[in-house]
KOLDRENNU-422447 format. One record per residue: residue in one letter; x, y, z of N, C-alpha, C in turn. Coordinates in steps of 0.02 Angstrom, whole numbers, plus 32768, in hexadecimal, padded with zeros to 4 digits. Example, Ala and Ser with C-alpha at 12.3 -4.5 7.8 and 13.67 -1.06 7.14 Angstrom:
A82947EE4818682677F1F818682947F5B8186
S82827F90816282AC7FCB816582858002818A
END
This chain:
M802B7FC48000800080008000802C803E8000
S801E806E7FD5804880AA7FD2803B80D5800E
S806C8103801C8064812F80558029815D804C
K801B816E800B7FE281997FFD7FA181768012
N7F9981377FFB7F5C8113800C7F5781078057
S7F8F80F980787F8C80EC80BF7F78812B80E5
N7F8D816680CD7F7881A480EE7F2D81AC80E9
Q7F11819B80AF7EC981A180A57EA3816E80D0
D7EB9812F80CF7E9780FB80F67E9D81098141
N7ED8811D81577EE2812C819E7EB6816781B3
F7EAF819781877E8581D181977E3C81BC819E
I7E24819281707DDE817B81737DD2815481B4
Q7E01812881C57DFB810282047DFA81318240
F7E268163823E7E2A819582747DE881BC827A
A7DCC81D082407D8D81F682417D5381CB825C
L7D54818B824D7D20815D82687D26815782B3
E7D64814D82CB7D6F814483137D5E8184833A
A7D6681BE831A7D5781FD833A7D0D82108333
N7CE681E483137C9F81F183057C95823082DB
V7CC7824282B57CC2827A82877CA282618246
L7CB0822282367C91820181FC7C6081CD8217
S7C2181D382017BED81A482187BC8818981DC
F7BAD814D81E47B84812E81B07B3D812481CA
G7B0D8129819D7AC7812281B07A9C8145817C
E7A70817181927A48819981637A4581E0817E
F7A60820E81577A658254816C7A4B82818136
K7A2482B4814B7A0A82E4811A7A3C831D8114
T7A53832980D77A84835F80CC7A5F83A280C6
K7A8683D880C67A69841B80BE7A448420807B
A7A5B83FA804B7A3C83FB800879FC83D18005
G79EB83B0803D79AE8388803F79B783418026
R79F6832C801D7A0482E780077A0C82BA8043
L79F7827B803C7A01824A80717A4382268065
S7A758239808C7AB8821E80837AC581E380B1
P7AE781AE80997AF5817580C47B31818180F2
Y7B5181BB80EB7B8881CA81197B8A82148129
F7BA9822381617BAC826881797BF282768193
F7C0D82B081817C5082C381967C4C830781B7
N7C61830B81F67C5F834A821B7CA28357823C
A7CCB8382821C7D0E838F82357D0E83B18279
G7CD583CB828E7CD083E982D17CDC83B68308
G7CD9837682F77CE4834183287D2E83368338
F7D5B835583127DA2835283247DAE8386835A
N7D96837783967D9083AD83C87DB983A48407
D7DF0837E84037E1E837F843C7E66837F8422
G7E948386844F7EDA838F843B7EF683568413
A7EE8831984287F0482DE84057EE882D883BE
R7EA682E283B87E8782DE83767EA083158348
L7EA7835183647EBD8389833B7F05837F8324
R7F2F836583507F748358833D7F7783248304
A7F4F82EF830B7F4E82BB82D67F3382D88295
L7EFD8300829A7EDF831D825E7F1183498239
G7F368372825E7F69839D82407F9C8374821A
S7FAD833A82357FDE830E82157FC382F381D3
Y7F8382E181D17F6582C881927F6382FF815D
Y7F51833B81727F51837481447F9883808129
A7FC983818156800F838F81428028835B8111
K8019831B811D803082E680F0800F82EC80AB
A7FCE82FB80AB7FAB8303806B7FC8833D8043
L7FD8837380667FF583AE8045803A839F8029
Q8063837C805180A6836B803A80A3833B7FFE
Q8075830B8001806E82DA7FCB805582FA7F8A
S803283327F8F801783537F54804D83747F2A
K808783817F4980C083A27F2780B183EA7F13
V807C84087F2E806D844E7F2080A1847A7F42
A80BD84AA7F1E80ED84D87F3C80C885107F60
F80D9851B7F9F80B6854E7FC780E5856F7FF9
D80D185AB800E80F885D1803F80D685D78082
M809385D48083806F85DD80C2802985BF80BE
L800885BC80F87FC485A280FD7F9485DA8111
Y7F5585D180FD7F218601810E7EE385DC8123
G7EC685EE815C7E8A85CE81757E4E85FC8176
P7E1985ED814E7DDD8617814F7DB8860F8192
A7DA1864781AE7D79864481EB7D39861C81DE
Y7D2385F0820C7D4285E4824D7D6885A2824F
K7D4C856D82327D6C852B82367DB2852A821A
G7DBD855081E47DFD855081C27E36856A81ED
I7E268594821E7E5A85B1824A7E7E8579826F
T7E58854F82917E75851882B77E9884E68289
L7E7A84D9824F7E9684A882217ED984C08203
A7EDD850081F27F1C851B81D87F528519820E
A7F3F852B824B7F70852A82827F8984E3828F
A7F5C84B382917F6E846D829D7F9C84538265
T7F8D846682277FB6845181EF7FFB847081F2
A7FFE84B08205803F84D3820A806B84B1823F
I804D849E82778072847B82AC808B84388293
A805F84138270807283D0825780A983D58221
L80A9840A81FA80DC841181C68122841881E4
V812684318221816784358243818483EF824A
D815983BE825B816F837882608182835B821C
E8168837A81E68179836481A281B7838A8188
G81D483B381B4821283D681A18208841B8184
R81C98436818A81BD8479816E819C84A681A2
N81B884E181AB819A851281D8817D854A81AD
V813A854A81A5811B857C817980ED85AA81A1
P80E885E9818D80BA861781AF80728608819D
Y8044862281C67FFD861B81B57FD8865A81CA
A7FA0866581AA7F75869E81B87F2C868881B3
Y7F0086B481CA7EB886A681C57E9386E881C4
N7E5286E581BA7E2B872381B77DF9872681F0
R7DE5876381FF7DAD876E822C7D6E87738201
K7D36876282207CF7876A81FB7CE787B481F1
E7CFB87DD82237CF08825821E7D32884A8226
A7D3E887B81FB7D7C88A181FF7D7E88C98240
K7DB988CF825D7DC488F2829C7DDE8938828C
D7DC3896B82AE7DD989AF829E7E0989CB82D4
H7E1F89A083037E4F89B683357E8889838339
G7EBB899083617EF3896383657F15895E8321
E7F22891F830C7F43891782CB7F1389228291
G7ED28921829F7E9F8930826C7E9B88FB8236
G7E6C890582077E6588D881CE7E43889681DF
S7E3E886C81AB7E1C882C81B57E4D87F181B6
L7E8D87FC81A67EBE87C681A57EE787C681E5
V7EF3878A82007F188782823E7F4F874E8232
G7F87875682567FBD872582517FF6873F8227
A8018871182058052872481DC803B874E81A0
P8068877981878057879F814A8045876F8111
V800E877E80EF7FF8875280B9801F8764807A
K804E8737806880778743802D809087018010
G80A687047FD280BF86C87FB18087869A7F9B
K809886597F99806886257F838042860B7FC0
V800086107FBF7FD786027FF97FA885C77FEE
V7FA88599801F7F798560801E7F40856F804F
I7F02856B80377EC7857580617EB585328082
V7EAD853180C47E9E84F380E87E5884F78105
D7E2D84C680F47DE984C5810F7DD4847C8119
D7D96847281317D81842D813E7D63840C8100
V7D32842C80E17D13841280A47D03844D8077
I7CEF8440803A7CD58475800E7C8D84638000
S7C5E848C80197C178480800E7BFF84A87FD2
A7BFF84EB7FDB7BE985167FA47C24853A7F84
G7C5D853B7FA77C98855D7F8C7C9B85A67F9F
T7C6985BF7FC57C6786067FD87CA4861A8001
S7CB585F180327CEF8600805D7D2F86038035
V7D3685D680047D7385D57FDB7D7786157FB1
R7D4086287F937D4086647F697D5186A27F92
E7D3586A87FCE7D4586E07FFA7D8F86E0800C
S7DAA86A5801B7DF0869E802D7E1D86B37FF4
V7E0C869C7FB77E3486AD7F7C7E3686F97F73
N7DFC871A7F7B7DF987637F737E2587867FA6
L7E22876F7FE57E4A878E801B7E958784800E
I7EA787487FF97EEE87387FED7F0987627FB2
R7EE287657F7D7EF8878C7F437EFB87D77F53
A7ECB87EF7F7C7ECB88367F8F7F0988477FB8
A7F2488157FDB7F60882080037FA0881C7FD7
G7F97880C7F977FD088097F6A7FF087C57F67
A7FCF87927F837FEB874E7F837FC687237F4F
E7FDE86E67F477FC386B97F137FA786797F32
P7F65866F7F307F4A862F7F477F5E85F87F16
V7F7785C07F2F7F90858C7F017F6A85497F09
A7F46853F7F407F2185007F497EF185077F84
V7EC184DA7F857E9484D47FBF7E9E848E7FDC
L7EA8848B801D7EB4844B803F7E78843C806C
I7E56840480607E1B83F280887E2283AB80A3
A7DF6839A80D27DF9835780F07DD7832380C4
L7D9A833280AD7D74830080867D53831F804A
D7D5D830180107D3A83147FD37D0282E27FC8
R7CC382F97FD07C8982CC7FC87C7E82B87F7F
M7CA082DA7F507C9A82CA7F097C5082C77EF3
E7C2B82FA7F097BE382FB7F017BCD83377ED9
K7BA1832C7EA97B8783637E807B6183957EAB
S7B6683D47E997B4384097EBE7AF884037EB1
G7AD2842D7ED57A89842D7ECC7A65840D7F06
T7A2783F87EF979FC83DB7F2D79EE83917F1D
A79BE83757F4279AB832F7F36798B83277EF1
V796C835D7ED97947835A7E99796E837C7E61
D798783B87E7079AB83E07E3F79F683D27E46
I7A0F83A47E1E7A55838E7E237A8183B37DF1
G7AB683D27E0A7AE283F97DE07B0E83CD7DB4
E7B3683EF7D8B7B6283CB7D5C7BA583B77D7C
K7BBB83DF7DAC7BFD83D37DCA7BFA83DC7E15
S7C2E83C67E367C3283CC7E7F7C4D84117E92
A7C4684237ED27C5F84637EEA7CAB84657EE2
V7CCC842C7EEC7D1584297EE47D2784367E9B
Q7D0584167E6C7D1284217E257D06846A7E12
A7CD184877E2E7CC184CD7E1F7CF984FB7E36
V7D1384EE7E717D4A85177E8C7D88850F7E60
E7D9784D07E4E7DD284C37E247DCE84E67DE0
E7D9284E37DC27D8985007D7F7D84854C7D81
E7D5B85647DB07D4E85AC7DB47D8B85D37DCC
L7DAD85B97DFF7DE485DD7E1D7E2985C57E05
G7E29858D7DE27E6885737DC97E9685597DFF
L7E7985417E367EA085287E6E7E9784DD7E77
P7ECD84B77E817EC384717E917EA784697ED8
V7E7B84397EE17E6184297F237E8083E77F3A
I7EA483EA7F717EC583AE7F8D7E9A83967FC7
A7E8483577FC47E5D833B7FFB7E848303801C
I7E8082FE805E7EA182C680807E8382858066
A7E418285805F7E1E824A80447DE18261801D
N7DC782347FF37D8A82457FCD7D5B82097FCD
L7D2482107FA97CF081DC7FA97D0A819A7F8D
T7D35819E7F5B7D5381617F3F7D7B813C7F75
D7DA381627F9B7DCA81447FD17D9C81258005
L7D65814780147D36812E80467D1780EC802F
M7D0680E77FEF7CE980A97FD57D1D80717FD4
S7D5B80817FC47D90804F7FC57D9B8036800C
F7D978064803C7DA0805280827D6980228099
L7D2A803180867CF2800780997CF87FC28078
T7D0E7FC1803A7D157F8280147D4A7F558035
A7D817F73804B7DB87F4D80677DAF7F3C80B1
S7D7F7F5D80D17D777F5381197D5F7F0D812A
S7D7A7EF181607D657EAF81777D2C7EB681AA
D7D177EF481B67CE27F0281E67C9E7EFD81C2
A7C787ECB81D37C377EBF81B27C087EFA81BC
Q7C0D7F1A81F57BE27F5482027BEF7F8C81D2
L7C2F7F9581BF7C407FC8818F7C2E7FB28148
N7C3B7F7381387C2D7F5980F57BE47F6480E0
Q7BB77F6081117B707F6481017B5C7FA880E3
Y7B867FDC80EE7B75801E80D47B8C8029808C
L7BB57FFC80737BD1800580307B9B800B7FFA
P7B677FE07FF87B357FE87FC37B12802C7FC5
A7B04804580017AE3808780077B1180BF7FEF
V7B5080BA80007B8180ED7FEA7B8980EA7F9E
R7B8B80AD7F837B9280A47F3B7B5580C17F16
A7B1980B37F317ADB80CD7F127AD981197F15
Y7AF081357F4C7AF0817E7F557B20819D7F21
R7B59817D7F197B8A81977EE97B6F81947EA1
E7B4C815C7E927B3181557E4E7AFD818C7E40
K7AD981A17E747AA681D47E6B7AC2821B7E6A
Y7AF0822A7E997B08826E7EA17B5282797E93
G7B7782437E8B7BC082497E857BD882637E41
I7C16827A7E417C3582917E037C5B82587DE3
END
């Protein structure tokens, strides 16, 4: 098994154990009944956050994208960018990071950007891409600062077409971001990895969800 695949499989196992990844029947914001649910807010203690940062750092290093710093969109992205920056030190790289406030501050240092000066090649770190709004806002802020966004780093790519349960779009939010903004999206794992994990699992309880995940992908997947 390659190190790339093991990073993906280990991450999926880690997400399951942390109850961040669950199987069953869940209604998404789009009104679809999904057989799985991923909530990065469940990475909510020191040990989980340290491990999560390590998975992000490995995925970023394996992508071979050249970068100078990390950027975390408020609010979830702030913690994720910080955790990834810490983990990159263990990978032999000490990189600066920055993030934004939801509202610009008119006292103290002022402005909406906090942390290291935003410059050079910047990787945006977030949990997932749903509508792509956060990514677009981040790209605008980074470019306004005179820096260059070069990639988006996320935990899970659902590989799912945009739209609702009835009105199904042509492409996924990740594809839209890649095409519209010209940025590669790096995911620690995606739906294909999740299906491979379920197929290879010796856990009968997990195996039972594979048909539902496969049917969901056939209906909404890219």
